[in-house]
C-alpha positions as CSV (number, residue, x, y, z in Angstrom):
1,M,94.5,92.3,106.6
2,V,93.7,94.9,103.7
3,K,90.5,96.4,104.1
4,S,89.6,96.6,100.6
5,Y,89.9,94.6,97.5
6,L,89.8,95.4,94.1
7,D,87.9,92.9,91.3
8,F,90.7,91.1,90.4
9,E,92.0,90.8,93.4
10,Q,88.4,88.7,94.5
11,P,90.2,85.3,94.8
12,I,92.6,86.7,97.5
13,A,89.6,87.7,99.5
14,D,87.6,85.2,99.6
15,L,90.9,83.0,101.0
16,E,91.1,85.6,103.6
17,S,87.9,85.6,104.1
18,K,88.0,81.6,105.0
19,I,90.8,82.4,107.4
20,L,89.5,84.6,109.5
21,E,86.0,82.5,109.9
22,L,88.5,79.3,110.5
23,K,90.1,81.8,113.1
24,N,87.3,83.1,114.9
25,S,85.4,79.3,114.7
26,D,85.1,76.6,117.7
27,L,86.7,74.5,116.3
28,D,89.9,72.3,117.5
29,Q,92.5,75.3,118.1
30,N,95.0,72.5,116.5
31,Q,93.0,71.7,113.8
32,I,92.5,74.9,112.8
33,N,96.2,76.4,112.7
34,K,96.6,73.8,110.3
35,E,94.0,74.8,108.1
36,V,95.4,78.3,108.0
37,I,98.3,77.6,107.6
38,D,97.6,75.8,104.7
39,L,95.3,78.3,102.9
40,N,97.9,81.0,104.2
41,E,100.4,79.5,101.8
42,S,97.9,78.9,99.6
43,A,96.5,82.9,99.7
44,V,100.4,83.7,99.0
45,K,101.2,81.6,96.3
46,L,97.6,83.1,94.6
47,T,99.0,86.7,94.9
48,E,102.3,86.3,93.7
49,K,100.5,84.7,90.4
50,I,97.6,87.4,90.3
51,Y,100.4,90.1,90.7
52,S,103.0,88.9,88.7
53,N,100.9,89.4,85.4
54,L,99.0,92.4,86.0
55,S,97.6,94.1,82.8
56,P,98.5,97.8,82.6
57,W,94.7,98.9,83.5
58,Q,94.7,96.6,86.4
59,N,98.6,98.5,87.4
60,V,96.6,102.0,87.4
61,Q,93.8,100.8,89.9
62,V,96.7,99.6,92.0
63,A,98.4,102.8,92.1
64,R,95.0,104.2,93.2
65,H,94.1,101.4,95.4
66,P,91.8,103.2,98.0
67,E,94.9,102.2,100.7
68,R,97.6,102.3,99.5
69,P,99.8,104.8,101.7
70,H,100.4,108.5,100.9
71,F,102.8,111.4,101.6
72,V,101.8,111.3,105.6
73,D,102.1,107.4,106.1
74,Y,105.9,107.7,104.3
75,I,107.2,110.6,106.1
76,E,105.9,109.1,109.6
77,R,107.7,105.8,108.6
78,I,110.9,107.4,106.9
79,T,111.5,110.6,108.3
80,D,112.9,111.9,111.9
81,E,111.8,115.3,113.5
82,F,109.5,116.9,110.3
83,D,108.7,120.0,110.3
84,E,106.4,120.7,108.0
85,L,106.0,124.0,105.7
86,H,103.8,126.6,104.6
87,G,102.0,128.6,102.1
88,D,103.8,130.4,98.7
89,R,104.3,133.4,100.3
90,H,101.8,134.6,97.0
91,F,98.6,133.8,97.6
92,S,97.6,130.4,100.3
93,D,98.7,127.5,101.6
94,D,97.6,124.5,99.1
95,R,97.6,120.8,100.7
96,A,97.6,118.9,97.9
97,I,101.7,119.5,98.2
98,L,102.7,119.3,101.2
99,G,106.3,120.0,102.2
100,G,109.4,120.7,105.0
101,I,112.2,120.1,106.5
102,G,113.2,116.4,108.2
103,K,115.8,114.0,108.7
104,I,116.4,110.1,107.2
105,G,118.9,108.5,108.2
106,E,121.6,110.7,108.7
107,Y,121.1,112.9,105.9
108,K,118.4,116.1,106.9
109,V,116.8,116.9,103.4
110,V,114.2,119.2,102.3
111,I,110.9,116.8,101.7
112,I,107.5,117.6,99.2
113,G,104.7,115.4,98.3
114,H,101.9,114.7,96.4
115,E,98.8,114.4,99.6
116,K,95.8,112.8,98.5
117,G,94.1,112.3,101.3
118,R,91.7,109.2,103.0
119,S,88.8,110.0,104.4
120,T,86.0,112.0,102.3
121,E,87.0,115.6,104.7
122,E,90.4,114.8,104.0
123,K,90.1,114.7,100.4
124,I,88.4,117.5,100.2
125,K,90.9,119.5,101.6
126,H,94.0,118.1,100.4
127,N,91.8,118.3,96.6
128,F,92.6,114.9,96.2
129,G,96.1,115.7,95.0
130,M,95.7,117.7,92.4
131,S,96.9,120.9,93.1
132,Q,96.5,124.3,92.5
133,P,98.9,127.2,91.2
134,E,100.1,127.6,94.7
135,G,101.0,124.6,95.6
136,Y,103.6,124.2,93.1
137,R,105.4,127.8,93.7
138,K,105.2,126.0,97.7
139,A,107.0,123.4,96.8
140,C,109.4,125.9,94.8
141,R,109.6,128.7,97.6
142,L,111.2,124.7,99.4
143,M,113.6,123.7,96.8
144,K,115.4,127.4,96.9
145,L,115.5,127.3,101.0
146,A,117.4,123.5,100.5
147,E,119.5,125.0,97.8
148,R,120.4,127.8,100.1
149,F,121.0,125.8,103.0
150,N,122.6,123.1,101.3
151,L,119.9,119.5,102.2
152,P,119.1,117.7,99.6
153,V,115.4,117.4,98.2
154,V,113.5,114.5,98.1
155,T,110.0,113.9,96.0
156,L,107.8,111.7,96.5
157,I,104.9,112.0,93.6
158,D,101.6,110.6,93.6
159,T,98.6,112.6,91.4
160,P,96.7,112.4,89.2
161,G,97.1,115.3,87.8
162,A,96.9,119.3,88.4
163,Y,94.2,120.9,88.8
164,P,92.9,121.8,85.8
165,G,89.6,124.6,87.3
166,I,89.1,128.1,86.1
167,D,90.8,129.8,89.1
168,S,93.7,127.7,89.1
169,E,94.3,128.8,85.0
170,E,93.5,132.0,86.3
171,R,96.6,132.1,88.8
172,G,99.0,130.7,86.1
173,Q,98.7,127.0,86.8
174,S,100.9,126.6,83.7
175,E,103.5,129.0,84.9
176,A,103.6,127.8,88.1
177,I,104.5,124.2,86.6
178,A,107.3,126.0,84.4
179,N,108.9,127.8,86.9
180,N,109.5,124.0,88.8
181,L,110.7,122.7,85.5
182,K,113.2,126.0,85.0
183,V,114.2,126.2,88.2
184,M,114.9,122.4,89.6
185,S,116.6,121.9,86.3
186,S,119.4,124.4,87.2
187,L,119.2,124.0,91.7
188,K,122.6,123.5,93.4
189,T,121.8,120.6,95.3
190,P,121.1,117.1,95.2
191,I,117.6,116.1,93.9
192,I,116.0,112.5,94.7
193,V,112.7,112.0,93.0
194,N,110.0,108.9,93.7
195,I,106.7,108.4,92.5
196,V,104.9,106.2,94.6
197,G,101.9,105.8,93.4
198,E,99.9,108.0,91.1
199,G,102.3,110.2,88.6
200,G,99.7,111.8,86.2
201,S,100.2,115.2,83.8
202,G,102.4,118.0,84.8
203,G,101.2,117.9,88.2
204,A,103.6,115.0,89.2
205,L,106.5,116.8,85.8
206,A,106.5,120.0,88.6
207,L,108.1,117.5,91.3
208,G,109.8,115.4,88.8
209,V,113.1,116.5,87.9
210,G,115.9,115.0,89.7
211,D,119.6,113.9,89.7
212,H,118.2,110.2,90.6
213,I,114.2,108.5,89.8
214,N,113.0,106.2,91.5
215,M,109.1,104.7,90.9
216,M,107.8,102.1,92.8
217,E,106.9,98.2,91.0
218,H,102.9,99.0,90.8
219,A,102.6,103.4,90.3
220,T,102.8,105.0,87.1
221,Y,103.5,107.7,85.0
222,S,102.1,108.8,82.3
223,V,100.9,112.8,80.2
224,A,97.3,111.9,80.8
225,S,95.2,109.5,83.2
226,P,94.1,106.8,80.1
227,E,90.8,107.7,81.3
228,A,92.0,111.6,79.9
229,C,93.8,109.6,76.6
230,A,90.5,107.7,76.2
231,S,88.5,110.9,75.9
232,I,90.4,112.3,73.6
233,V,91.7,109.2,71.7
234,W,87.5,107.4,71.5
235,R,85.4,109.6,72.6
236,D,84.9,107.3,74.9
237,A,86.1,107.4,79.2
238,E,85.0,103.8,78.9
239,M,87.7,102.8,77.1
240,A,90.2,103.3,80.0
241,A,91.7,99.4,80.0
242,Q,93.0,100.3,76.3
243,A,94.6,103.4,76.7
244,A,96.4,102.3,79.5
245,E,97.6,99.4,77.3
246,A,99.2,101.9,74.8
247,M,100.0,104.4,76.9
248,K,102.6,102.4,78.3
249,L,102.5,103.9,81.5
250,S,103.9,100.9,83.9
251,A,107.1,101.1,85.3
252,E,109.4,98.6,83.4
253,N,108.0,100.3,80.4
254,I,108.7,103.6,82.2
255,L,112.7,102.6,82.6
256,E,112.9,100.7,79.0
257,L,112.6,104.6,77.8
258,Q,115.6,105.6,80.0
259,L,112.8,108.1,81.7
260,I,113.7,107.0,85.4
261,D,117.0,104.9,87.3
262,E,115.1,102.3,89.2
263,I,112.1,100.6,90.0
264,I,111.3,99.9,93.9
265,K,109.6,96.4,94.3
266,E,106.6,97.0,96.5
267,P,105.4,93.9,99.3
268,L,104.0,90.9,97.7
269,G,100.5,92.6,96.9
270,G,101.5,95.8,96.5
271,A,102.2,98.7,99.4
272,H,99.0,99.1,100.7
273,R,99.8,95.3,102.5
274,N,102.7,96.5,104.2
275,Y,102.9,100.5,104.6
276,D,106.7,99.6,107.0
277,Q,108.2,97.3,104.3
278,A,107.7,99.8,101.4
279,S,108.7,102.7,103.3
280,L,112.2,101.1,104.6
281,K,112.7,100.3,100.6
282,I,111.8,103.7,99.4
283,K,113.7,105.0,102.3
284,D,117.0,102.9,102.2
285,S,116.9,103.9,98.3
286,I,117.0,107.3,99.2
287,I,119.7,106.8,101.6
288,K,122.1,104.5,99.2
289,N,121.7,107.7,96.1
290,L,122.7,110.2,98.3
291,D,126.1,108.4,99.4
292,R,126.2,108.1,95.7
293,I,125.2,111.6,94.5
294,N,127.3,113.0,97.0
295,Q,130.2,111.6,95.9
296,I,129.9,113.7,92.7
297,P,130.5,117.5,92.1
298,L,127.5,119.6,92.4
299,N,128.5,121.6,89.0
300,Q,128.8,118.3,87.3
301,L,125.7,116.9,89.3
302,V,123.2,120.0,87.9
303,E,125.0,119.6,84.2
304,Q,124.6,115.9,84.2
305,R,120.7,117.3,84.9
306,Y,120.0,119.4,82.6
307,E,121.8,117.1,80.4
308,R,119.5,114.5,81.3
309,L,116.4,116.4,81.2
310,M,117.3,117.7,77.1
311,G,117.8,114.3,76.4
312,Y,114.4,112.9,77.3
313,G,112.8,111.4,74.2
314,A,115.9,110.9,72.1
315,L,115.2,107.2,72.1
C-alpha cells in the first residue's frame, strides 16, 4: 500500500485503511479473510472508476505524486551492470541529471534522466530535478560518447523544468538546452525517449528529441507548469487547475497532437503503486522499439528524426 494519498484518492484510502484494520484485528480468521477479499474487490473497482476519469489537474497531481518512481528506481529495475558517469568537463557534476552506461535486455545503452530525490536531503542534492547548464552539458557529453561507441541512447524525463536561477543564466542555460536539441537532432545513434513523470518546458525538451517517444499514462508534457501558465495568463497561480485543462498536457492529448508515439499503461492507481510492473512495461517498450529501429539504416533514421522535429506544429 502507498503511504501517501492525493485528495481525490481519499475514498480509496478509507477502504485500504479498513483492510489494514481488519488484518490487525482479533476477529475470526475466516471472517477476516472473506471481508478482506470483499473490500479488496471494492477498492479495485473504486480505483478503476476514479482513475478512468481523472481531470487534467488530477493527472498533474499523479505525475507529481511524492512516491512516484524516479530515475534511480527505474535504473535499478530495467538495467543491468549500470555504471554512472559524472561531470560535464566544464564546470561540475549536476545531480539533477544522472547518466551512465548500462544494459537493457541484450542492448548496451547510454541511459540519461532527471532525478528529483525523495527525502528533503536528496531533493536539495538533486535540486528537485531542475538541472543547471552543466547537467545538460553532461547529458550532451554522454550522448556524444554513445555515438562514438555505437550505443543507443535512452532518456527518462521527469522535471518541472530547467532551473531558472541567476547562476544558471550566467552559465548559459538557454544555450545548453538549445545545443542539446541540435546535437540530438543529428546524433548518429538510435534514441528512445521516455516521459515518466513531469515533462516540463525546456528542461524536458533538452532530453526529448528521439526516434521513438514514449509517455507514461499519467505523465504530463507541457511548455510550462500549470501554475506558471496561470500566473502568466490570469496573474493568479491558484487557477492552475483551469490552466491544466487549457494546456492539454495529458498523454492522450499529446498523442493526438503527434508529439509522442506511444502511451505506456501504468499499474492501476498509478506507477507509484507498483514500481516493478511500471518498470517492466517501460523496459519491454524500449527493447521492442530498439529491435525495430535497429532495422532502419542510420542515415535514414537521422533524416526521419530531423523531419519529425521540423514537422512539430504542422497539425
